[in-house]
C-alpha positions as protocol buffer text, in pm:
chain_id: "A"
residue {
  index: 1
  type: ASP
  ca { x: 5569 y: -7699 z: -7509 }
}
residue {
  index: 2
  type: PRO
  ca { x: 5226 y: -7758 z: -7625 }
}
residue {
  index: 3
  type: LEU
  ca { x: 5129 y: -7706 z: -7206 }
}
residue {
  index: 4
  type: ALA
  ca { x: 5296 y: -7350 z: -7278 }
}
residue {
  index: 5
  type: GLY
  ca { x: 4910 y: -7175 z: -7348 }
}
residue {
  index: 6
  type: ALA
  ca { x: 4751 y: -7391 z: -7140 }
}
residue {
  index: 7
  type: GLY
  ca { x: 4894 y: -7248 z: -6824 }
}
residue {
  index: 8
  type: GLY
  ca { x: 5139 y: -7529 z: -6791 }
}
residue {
  index: 9
  type: GLU
  ca { x: 5457 y: -7208 z: -6811 }
}
residue {
  index: 10
  type: SER
  ca { x: 5251 y: -6968 z: -6631 }
}
residue {
  index: 11
  type: GLY
  ca { x: 5386 y: -7071 z: -6244 }
}
residue {
  index: 12
  type: VAL
  ca { x: 5225 y: -7169 z: -5924 }
}
residue {
  index: 13
  type: ALA
  ca { x: 4948 y: -6984 z: -5794 }
}
residue {
  index: 14
  type: THR
  ca { x: 5084 y: -6698 z: -5596 }
}
residue {
  index: 15
  type: ALA
  ca { x: 5019 y: -6849 z: -5263 }
}
residue {
  index: 16
  type: GLU
  ca { x: 5173 y: -7164 z: -5268 }
}
residue {
  index: 17
  type: ALA
  ca { x: 5544 y: -6964 z: -5470 }
}
residue {
  index: 18
  type: GLN
  ca { x: 5515 y: -6745 z: -5117 }
}
residue {
  index: 19
  type: ALA
  ca { x: 5462 y: -7040 z: -4912 }
}
residue {
  index: 20
  type: VAL
  ca { x: 5735 y: -7233 z: -5083 }
}
residue {
  index: 21
  type: LEU
  ca { x: 5990 y: -6979 z: -5062 }
}
residue {
  index: 22
  type: THR
  ca { x: 5886 y: -6949 z: -4727 }
}
residue {
  index: 23
  type: ALA
  ca { x: 6036 y: -7244 z: -4623 }
}
residue {
  index: 24
  type: GLY
  ca { x: 6260 y: -7296 z: -4836 }
}
residue {
  index: 25
  type: ILE
  ca { x: 6420 y: -6933 z: -4656 }
}
residue {
  index: 26
  type: GLN
  ca { x: 6354 y: -7130 z: -4281 }
}
residue {
  index: 27
  type: ASP
  ca { x: 6488 y: -7435 z: -4359 }
}
residue {
  index: 28
  type: ILE
  ca { x: 6811 y: -7242 z: -4496 }
}
residue {
  index: 29
  type: SER
  ca { x: 6846 y: -7032 z: -4172 }
}
residue {
  index: 30
  type: ASN
  ca { x: 6812 y: -7330 z: -3995 }
}
residue {
  index: 31
  type: THR
  ca { x: 7120 y: -7533 z: -4192 }
}
residue {
  index: 32
  type: LEU
  ca { x: 7347 y: -7202 z: -4180 }
}
residue {
  index: 33
  type: VAL
  ca { x: 7351 y: -7169 z: -3809 }
}
residue {
  index: 34
  type: GLU
  ca { x: 7428 y: -7553 z: -3774 }
}
residue {
  index: 35
  type: GLY
  ca { x: 7688 y: -7608 z: -3984 }
}
residue {
  index: 36
  type: TYR
  ca { x: 7705 y: -7721 z: -4342 }
}
residue {
  index: 37
  type: LYS
  ca { x: 7818 y: -7823 z: -4667 }
}
residue {
  index: 38
  type: LEU
  ca { x: 7852 y: -7482 z: -4900 }
}
residue {
  index: 39
  type: ASN
  ca { x: 7733 y: -7695 z: -5219 }
}
residue {
  index: 40
  type: ASP
  ca { x: 7484 y: -7819 z: -5032 }
}
residue {
  index: 41
  type: ILE
  ca { x: 7299 y: -7476 z: -4894 }
}
residue {
  index: 42
  type: LEU
  ca { x: 7371 y: -7396 z: -5274 }
}
residue {
  index: 43
  type: ARG
  ca { x: 7156 y: -7670 z: -5449 }
}
residue {
  index: 44
  type: ILE
  ca { x: 6859 y: -7597 z: -5181 }
}
residue {
  index: 45
  type: ILE
  ca { x: 6847 y: -7248 z: -5276 }
}
residue {
  index: 46
  type: LEU
  ca { x: 6806 y: -7301 z: -5622 }
}
residue {
  index: 47
  type: GLU
  ca { x: 6571 y: -7556 z: -5559 }
}
residue {
  index: 48
  type: THR
  ca { x: 6372 y: -7319 z: -5354 }
}
residue {
  index: 49
  type: MET
  ca { x: 6350 y: -7114 z: -5646 }
}
residue {
  index: 50
  type: TYR
  ca { x: 6298 y: -7360 z: -5899 }
}
residue {
  index: 51
  type: ARG
  ca { x: 5999 y: -7531 z: -5727 }
}
residue {
  index: 52
  type: ALA
  ca { x: 5831 y: -7192 z: -5598 }
}
residue {
  index: 53
  type: MET
  ca { x: 5854 y: -7044 z: -5940 }
}
residue {
  index: 54
  type: GLY
  ca { x: 5821 y: -7310 z: -6200 }
}
residue {
  index: 55
  type: PHE
  ca { x: 6130 y: -7163 z: -6382 }
}
residue {
  index: 56
  type: LYS
  ca { x: 6249 y: -7398 z: -6678 }
}
residue {
  index: 57
  type: ARG
  ca { x: 6601 y: -7425 z: -6552 }
}
residue {
  index: 58
  type: VAL
  ca { x: 6799 y: -7245 z: -6245 }
}
residue {
  index: 59
  type: LEU
  ca { x: 7164 y: -7305 z: -6274 }
}
residue {
  index: 60
  type: LEU
  ca { x: 7437 y: -7151 z: -6021 }
}
residue {
  index: 61
  type: ALA
  ca { x: 7746 y: -7024 z: -6246 }
}
residue {
  index: 62
  type: LEU
  ca { x: 8030 y: -6941 z: -6019 }
}
residue {
  index: 63
  type: ARG
  ca { x: 8335 y: -6673 z: -6066 }
}
residue {
  index: 64
  type: ASP
  ca { x: 8671 y: -6881 z: -6222 }
}
residue {
  index: 65
  type: GLY
  ca { x: 8941 y: -6697 z: -6034 }
}
residue {
  index: 66
  type: LYS
  ca { x: 9207 y: -6812 z: -6300 }
}
residue {
  index: 67
  type: SER
  ca { x: 8991 y: -6726 z: -6637 }
}
residue {
  index: 68
  type: GLY
  ca { x: 8797 y: -6431 z: -6479 }
}
residue {
  index: 69
  type: GLN
  ca { x: 8470 y: -6582 z: -6610 }
}
residue {
  index: 70
  type: ILE
  ca { x: 8184 y: -6671 z: -6461 }
}
residue {
  index: 71
  type: SER
  ca { x: 8072 y: -7075 z: -6581 }
}
residue {
  index: 72
  type: GLY
  ca { x: 7812 y: -7278 z: -6533 }
}
residue {
  index: 73
  type: ARG
  ca { x: 7847 y: -7492 z: -6201 }
}
residue {
  index: 74
  type: PHE
  ca { x: 7494 y: -7659 z: -6175 }
}
residue {
  index: 75
  type: GLY
  ca { x: 7150 y: -7650 z: -6095 }
}
residue {
  index: 76
  type: LEU
  ca { x: 6785 y: -7820 z: -6187 }
}
residue {
  index: 77
  type: GLY
  ca { x: 6557 y: -7870 z: -6516 }
}
residue {
  index: 78
  type: PRO
  ca { x: 6582 y: -8051 z: -6832 }
}
residue {
  index: 79
  type: ASP
  ca { x: 6949 y: -8066 z: -6986 }
}
residue {
  index: 80
  type: VAL
  ca { x: 7096 y: -7839 z: -6723 }
}
residue {
  index: 81
  type: GLY
  ca { x: 7427 y: -8002 z: -6664 }
}
residue {
  index: 82
  type: GLU
  ca { x: 7469 y: -7926 z: -7108 }
}
residue {
  index: 83
  type: LEU
  ca { x: 7346 y: -7598 z: -6993 }
}
residue {
  index: 84
  type: ALA
  ca { x: 7645 y: -7551 z: -6688 }
}
residue {
  index: 85
  type: LYS
  ca { x: 7903 y: -7648 z: -6968 }
}
residue {
  index: 86
  type: GLN
  ca { x: 7801 y: -7369 z: -7195 }
}
residue {
  index: 87
  type: PHE
  ca { x: 7694 y: -7124 z: -6952 }
}
residue {
  index: 88
  type: ARG
  ca { x: 7998 y: -6869 z: -6941 }
}
residue {
  index: 89
  type: PHE
  ca { x: 8088 y: -6529 z: -6986 }
}
residue {
  index: 90
  type: PRO
  ca { x: 8463 y: -6289 z: -6927 }
}
residue {
  index: 91
  type: LEU
  ca { x: 8417 y: -6027 z: -6631 }
}
residue {
  index: 92
  type: THR
  ca { x: 8551 y: -5753 z: -6803 }
}
residue {
  index: 93
  type: GLU
  ca { x: 8536 y: -5374 z: -6724 }
}
residue {
  index: 94
  type: GLN
  ca { x: 8302 y: -5314 z: -7051 }
}
residue {
  index: 95
  type: LEU
  ca { x: 7947 y: -5387 z: -6938 }
}
residue {
  index: 96
  type: HIS
  ca { x: 7838 y: -5492 z: -7310 }
}
residue {
  index: 97
  type: ASP
  ca { x: 7599 y: -5700 z: -7252 }
}
residue {
  index: 98
  type: VAL
  ca { x: 7325 y: -5818 z: -6971 }
}
residue {
  index: 99
  type: PHE
  ca { x: 7513 y: -6050 z: -6788 }
}
residue {
  index: 100
  type: GLN
  ca { x: 7811 y: -5823 z: -6764 }
}
residue {
  index: 101
  type: LEU
  ca { x: 7584 y: -5556 z: -6615 }
}
residue {
  index: 102
  type: ALA
  ca { x: 7449 y: -5764 z: -6380 }
}
residue {
  index: 103
  type: THR
  ca { x: 7799 y: -5900 z: -6238 }
}
residue {
  index: 104
  type: GLY
  ca { x: 7924 y: -5585 z: -6268 }
}
residue {
  index: 105
  type: LYS
  ca { x: 7692 y: -5357 z: -6100 }
}
residue {
  index: 106
  type: GLY
  ca { x: 7553 y: -5631 z: -5902 }
}
residue {
  index: 107
  type: LEU
  ca { x: 7192 y: -5561 z: -6066 }
}
residue {
  index: 108
  type: ASP
  ca { x: 6890 y: -5835 z: -6077 }
}
residue {
  index: 109
  type: ILE
  ca { x: 6759 y: -5832 z: -6395 }
}
residue {
  index: 110
  type: ILE
  ca { x: 6458 y: -6007 z: -6539 }
}
residue {
  index: 111
  type: ILE
  ca { x: 6487 y: -5978 z: -6959 }
}
residue {
  index: 112
  type: SER
  ca { x: 6120 y: -6092 z: -7063 }
}
residue {
  index: 113
  type: ASP
  ca { x: 6180 y: -6107 z: -7400 }
}
residue {
  index: 114
  type: ILE
  ca { x: 6550 y: -6171 z: -7550 }
}
residue {
  index: 115
  type: ASP
  ca { x: 6417 y: -6087 z: -7885 }
}
residue {
  index: 116
  type: ASP
  ca { x: 6307 y: -5718 z: -7745 }
}
residue {
  index: 117
  type: PRO
  ca { x: 6418 y: -5487 z: -8018 }
}
residue {
  index: 118
  type: LYS
  ca { x: 6474 y: -5243 z: -7689 }
}
residue {
  index: 119
  type: ILE
  ca { x: 6740 y: -5540 z: -7547 }
}
residue {
  index: 120
  type: ALA
  ca { x: 6760 y: -5734 z: -7832 }
}
residue {
  index: 121
  type: ASP
  ca { x: 7134 y: -5605 z: -7869 }
}
residue {
  index: 122
  type: LYS
  ca { x: 7225 y: -5651 z: -7500 }
}
residue {
  index: 123
  type: VAL
  ca { x: 7191 y: -6028 z: -7520 }
}
residue {
  index: 124
  type: PRO
  ca { x: 7502 y: -6142 z: -7610 }
}
residue {
  index: 125
  type: SER
  ca { x: 7506 y: -6382 z: -7904 }
}
residue {
  index: 126
  type: TRP
  ca { x: 7721 y: -6703 z: -7693 }
}
residue {
  index: 127
  type: TYR
  ca { x: 7376 y: -6716 z: -7531 }
}
residue {
  index: 128
  type: ARG
  ca { x: 7157 y: -6668 z: -7834 }
}
residue {
  index: 129
  type: GLN
  ca { x: 7364 y: -6976 z: -7955 }
}
residue {
  index: 130
  type: ARG
  ca { x: 7380 y: -7180 z: -7699 }
}
residue {
  index: 131
  type: ILE
  ca { x: 7016 y: -7177 z: -7459 }
}
residue {
  index: 132
  type: PRO
  ca { x: 6706 y: -7188 z: -7632 }
}
residue {
  index: 133
  type: ALA
  ca { x: 6492 y: -6999 z: -7380 }
}
residue {
  index: 134
  type: LYS
  ca { x: 6374 y: -6656 z: -7439 }
}
residue {
  index: 135
  type: THR
  ca { x: 6328 y: -6560 z: -7099 }
}
residue {
  index: 136
  type: PHE
  ca { x: 6484 y: -6526 z: -6824 }
}
residue {
  index: 137
  type: VAL
  ca { x: 6629 y: -6370 z: -6451 }
}
residue {
  index: 138
  type: LEU
  ca { x: 6967 y: -6293 z: -6303 }
}
residue {
  index: 139
  type: PHE
  ca { x: 7080 y: -6282 z: -5960 }
}
residue {
  index: 140
  type: PRO
  ca { x: 7399 y: -6186 z: -5925 }
}
residue {
  index: 141
  type: LEU
  ca { x: 7590 y: -6266 z: -5606 }
}
residue {
  index: 142
  type: ASN
  ca { x: 7841 y: -5970 z: -5551 }
}
residue {
  index: 143
  type: ILE
  ca { x: 8066 y: -5919 z: -5220 }
}
residue {
  index: 144
  type: LYS
  ca { x: 8250 y: -5570 z: -5133 }
}
residue {
  index: 145
  type: GLY
  ca { x: 8151 y: -5519 z: -5479 }
}
residue {
  index: 146
  type: LYS
  ca { x: 8286 y: -5776 z: -5681 }
}
residue {
  index: 147
  type: PRO
  ca { x: 8086 y: -6092 z: -5865 }
}
residue {
  index: 148
  type: VAL
  ca { x: 8140 y: -6403 z: -5657 }
}
residue {
  index: 149
  type: ALA
  ca { x: 7841 y: -6610 z: -5827 }
}
residue {
  index: 150
  type: LEU
  ca { x: 7537 y: -6572 z: -6035 }
}
residue {
  index: 151
  type: ILE
  ca { x: 7202 y: -6745 z: -6030 }
}
residue {
  index: 152
  type: TYR
  ca { x: 7005 y: -6763 z: -6365 }
}
residue {
  index: 153
  type: CYS
  ca { x: 6663 y: -6889 z: -6413 }
}
residue {
  index: 154
  type: ASP
  ca { x: 6468 y: -6934 z: -6712 }
}
residue {
  index: 155
  type: ARG
  ca { x: 6177 y: -7035 z: -6942 }
}
residue {
  index: 156
  type: ASP
  ca { x: 6164 y: -7130 z: -7295 }
}
residue {
  index: 157
  type: LYS
  ca { x: 5842 y: -6862 z: -7415 }
}
residue {
  index: 158
  type: ALA
  ca { x: 5888 y: -6475 z: -7437 }
}
residue {
  index: 159
  type: GLY
  ca { x: 5732 y: -6338 z: -7123 }
}
residue {
  index: 160
  type: SER
  ca { x: 5594 y: -6596 z: -6901 }
}
residue {
  index: 161
  type: ILE
  ca { x: 5816 y: -6517 z: -6619 }
}
residue {
  index: 162
  type: THR
  ca { x: 5633 y: -6269 z: -6443 }
}
residue {
  index: 163
  type: ILE
  ca { x: 5758 y: -6251 z: -6041 }
}
residue {
  index: 164
  type: PRO
  ca { x: 5519 y: -6043 z: -5809 }
}
residue {
  index: 165
  type: GLU
  ca { x: 5673 y: -5796 z: -5588 }
}
residue {
  index: 166
  type: LYS
  ca { x: 5638 y: -6008 z: -5255 }
}
residue {
  index: 167
  type: GLU
  ca { x: 5809 y: -6342 z: -5415 }
}
residue {
  index: 168
  type: LEU
  ca { x: 6102 y: -6105 z: -5607 }
}
residue {
  index: 169
  type: SER
  ca { x: 6136 y: -5994 z: -5212 }
}
residue {
  index: 170
  type: LEU
  ca { x: 6196 y: -6326 z: -5129 }
}
residue {
  index: 171
  type: LEU
  ca { x: 6363 y: -6422 z: -5387 }
}
residue {
  index: 172
  type: LYS
  ca { x: 6667 y: -6158 z: -5331 }
}
residue {
  index: 173
  type: THR
  ca { x: 6618 y: -6305 z: -4963 }
}
residue {
  index: 174
  type: LEU
  ca { x: 6744 y: -6649 z: -5111 }
}
residue {
  index: 175
  type: ARG
  ca { x: 7020 y: -6478 z: -5307 }
}
residue {
  index: 176
  type: ASN
  ca { x: 7113 y: -6268 z: -4974 }
}
residue {
  index: 177
  type: GLN
  ca { x: 7157 y: -6611 z: -4809 }
}
residue {
  index: 178
  type: ALA
  ca { x: 7400 y: -6756 z: -5055 }
}
residue {
  index: 179
  type: LEU
  ca { x: 7608 y: -6483 z: -5056 }
}
residue {
  index: 180
  type: LEU
  ca { x: 7598 y: -6548 z: -4670 }
}
residue {
  index: 181
  type: ALA
  ca { x: 7706 y: -6889 z: -4724 }
}
residue {
  index: 182
  type: ILE
  ca { x: 7945 y: -6815 z: -4975 }
}
residue {
  index: 183
  type: LYS
  ca { x: 8128 y: -6505 z: -4723 }
}
residue {
  index: 184
  type: GLN
  ca { x: 8157 y: -6758 z: -4450 }
}
residue {
  index: 185
  type: ALA
  ca { x: 8326 y: -7043 z: -4654 }
}
residue {
  index: 186
  type: MET
  ca { x: 8600 y: -6805 z: -4787 }
}
C-alpha cells in the first residue's frame, strides 16, 4: 500500500471517528427498539466500526454449536468473503493463543504487531498462513461467560492501529449493542 506512509492508513481524525461512532450507536439504539433482523443490526455495527476507525477489514465470526469452533461469517473490506472462509479456530479450555484468550476470557485484545517477540508465539499459525494483516483488534461477544461471537478488525501495516480511550469506549458500546441484539434474538 503506497499510501501507508502518507497518512492513508493512519486513520480518521479523532473528532470525526467519535462522530461516526456516536451516530452509529444512536442508529442501532433506535433499531433495537423498533424490531429488527439480527443480521441487519450486526452489519450496521460492523459498518460503523469500519467507517469510524478506518480499519482495512472488519469481520464477524460466530460460534458454531456443532463444531465447537468460531468461524467467520461476514464483514467489510477487501477480500472479506475469502477471509470469512479462512477465519476459524476451535474453542478449547487451553488458551494457547490470542484468539482463544479473547474468547475464553472475554478480553478485548489489540495486537499492534504480530511479529513482536513478546507475543509472536501467541499468534497462531492458521492466522499467519491465511491473513496478511500485521495488526488487529479482537472484541469478543460472550454471554454468561460463554463466547457466542467475535468481532475482528485489522490493518495490514504493523503499528497502524491506535485507539484513543474515547473511541475504545464507543467501540465497546457497539460490541455491547451486538451482544444485546444477539441475546434478544436467542
